[in-house]
N, C-alpha and C positions, 0 to 999 in steps of 0.2 A: 572821832571824825564825824562831822555832821553830814546828813543826807538831805535834810529839808523835807523828807517824806516819811511818814510813819507807816508801819505795816504790822500785821499779825505775826507775832514771834514764831508761830507754828507753821506758817504758810510762806513759801518762797515768794518774794516780790516779783521775781523775773523767771520766766520759763525760757531757757535758751534754745529750746527746740521749737518754739512757737513760730509759725509761718505767718507773717503779717498780711499776706494776701488773703488769709482766711477770714479776716474781719474788716476788709477794706471795701466791702460792698461793690466789688468790681472796679473800683477806682484805683488811683495810684496810692499804694500803701503809705508812701511818705506824706501824703496829704490826708488820707481818710481812715487809716487804721488807728482806732482809739488806744489799742494796746501798745502800739509802737510809741505813740505820743507819751503815754504814761511811763513806759520804760525809759525813754529819754529823760523825762523829768526826774525820775528816781536816780538814774545813773549819774547825771551831770549836775544835780543840785547837791553840791558838796564843797568842801574846803578847797580853796585855791592854794597855790604854792606859798602865797603870802600869809596864809592862815585865815583869811576872810572867807565867809560863807558866800557861795554863788548860788542863790536860790532862783529857780526858774518857775515862772508863773504860766499857767495855761488858761487864765481867765481873761486876759486882755483881748478885747474884741478884734477880730480879723488877724490875730497873730498866733503863730504855732507855739512858740516859747518866747518868753519875754523876761528880761531882768532890768530893774531900774534901782539904782542906789548911788551912793557917792563914788562907787567904782565906775559908773557910767550907765548908759542905757544900751541894751543889746537886744536885737531881734534875731531869732534863730529858727532855722527850719531843718527838717530831716533830709538826708540824702543816702540812698542805697549806693554803697561804694564798691560793690563787687560786680564787675561787668562780666556778663556771660556772652554778650553779642548775639544772643538768640534772636532778637528782634531787628537787628541791623540788616538793611538791604545789602550792604557791601560785603557782609560775611555769610550771606545765605548759602552759597556753594560750600563754604568751609564747614558750616554747622551741619549741612546735609551729610557730610562724611563721617560725622561722629555718631556713635550709638545713641539713640534717642534717650535711653535711660540715663546715660552719663550727663547729658546736658540738663535734663530735668532735675537730676540730683544736685547738680551745681547750682541751678536756679533756686531750688528750695532752700539749700543751706545759705545762699546769699541773702535770702529774705528772713533770716533769723537775726537777732540783735547784734551778733558779732559782725555782721555785714553792714551795719548802719552807723552813720555819723551825723553830727549836727555842724552846720556852718552858719555864718551870718547871712540873713535873708534880705536885708535892706539894700536896695540898689543905691550906689553913690554916683551922683551926677548922671544917672541913667545908664551907667555901664553895667557889664555883666557882674552877677554875683559869683562866688566861688563855685557854687553848684552849676551855674550856667557855663562858666569857663571850662570846667572839667569836661563837659560834654562837647562843647564847641571846638576845642582843640583836639579834633578827632585823630589827627596823624601823630601827635606828640604826647597826648595824655589819654584820650579815648576812655574817660571815666575810670581809669585805673587808680586804685588807692595807693599802690606803691609809688607810682610816679607823682601823684599828688603830694604824698608825704615827703618825697625828695625835694619838691619845690618848697615845701614848708621848712624843711631842714635848712635849705640854702637861704631862705628868707631870714631865718634867725641868725645866720652867719653874715647877713647884710648883702647877699647876692640876689639881685632881682632879675638877673639875666636868665630867666627860665620861662617856659610857656605861661606859667601862672604868676610870675613875679609881679607884674603891674596890678593884677587883680588882688593878690594878697596884700599889697601895699595900700590898698584902699581901706583896710581894716586894722590899722595899727593898734587901736585900743583893745580890740578883741585878742590879738596875739600877745599883747603886753600882759594880759591877765595871767598867762602861764609862765612868763619870765624868760623862758629858754626853750630850746627844742626838747630837751629832756623833760622839762616841766609839762610841755604839751603832750608828749608821748605818755608820760605817767598818768596825766589827768584823764586822757581818753583811752587808757588801757590798750595802747598800741605797741607795747613792749616786744611782742613777738614779731612785729614787722620791722622794728629797729632795735634789736636786742643789745647792741653795743654802741648806740648812737649813730649807727650807719644803717641805711635802709637795705633790707633784704628783698631784692627785686624778684618779681614773678617770672621774668624772662631776662636774659642777659641785657645789660644796660650799656648804652653807648653815648650817654650824654645828650639825650633828646634828639639825636640825629637820625635815628631810624624810625620805622613805623611802630607805633605802640600796640597795634592790633596784631595778634598772631597771624603768621602768613601761611601756615600749612597745618595739617592735622597733628603732626608731631609737636609743633610749637603750641598748638591749642591744648593738647593733652598736658603738656608741662605747665602751661599757664593755669589750667583748670586745677591740677593737683596742688600746685603751690598756693593758689588762692584759697582753695578749700582747707588746706592745712592751717593757713593763717586764721580763717574764720573759726575753725574748731578750737584752736588754741586761745583765741580771744574770747570765745564763749566760756571756756574753762576759767579764764582770768576774770571774766565778769561774775561767774558763780563764786569764785574765791573772794572777790571784792564784796559781794553781797553777804557772804557768811561773816566776813569781818565787820561789815557795817551793822549787822544785826546783833552783834555781841555788845 
């Protein structure tokens, strides 16, 4: 299995406990953490389901990650996909009810590599990117990765009648790289969020009809615990992938 990135056989390439805020110089880690960018390049420069290598370049001017080959040209950026709602004005009263240490622990784990994804960053016809749409659909998606993944699952089934359907449909070449929903899940090591091809939601799911944001302290605690369990499991999966890639 190719990775496109070499490393010292004695030293782990990826530290799954690393908090990307620590080297972001006070900026948005998705944009300014050099460690996060390097980890994304290592993790996602590998063989596609078709067997072709998908190498990601960090030297293209003004671009976060870039790929160009006969597979196509792709511009990609990082997105922190674990929402804690700590900074949202609308959830200020809810967050105030939670033990401070619980929310901080949630936030810290969310900024490890298990809480990070990449999505296409180029705007098509001036419309929202996937990153933008995830945040702008505040009542139905609210930056949640489980709900985002459900939209992606339905996209692969040909169902665009979701909050992100029209946005995902602007990037058919990107999603075609992974051939199927299972191919996408396997590639991005999301298996613990969709272990049997069905998304395991952080809160009870009613088909995008209810509010995506937890409504009370009990719901927030459930959402926090399930989100953190997913990140921990994905971090372990990333460590296992690395061990295999290094052999």
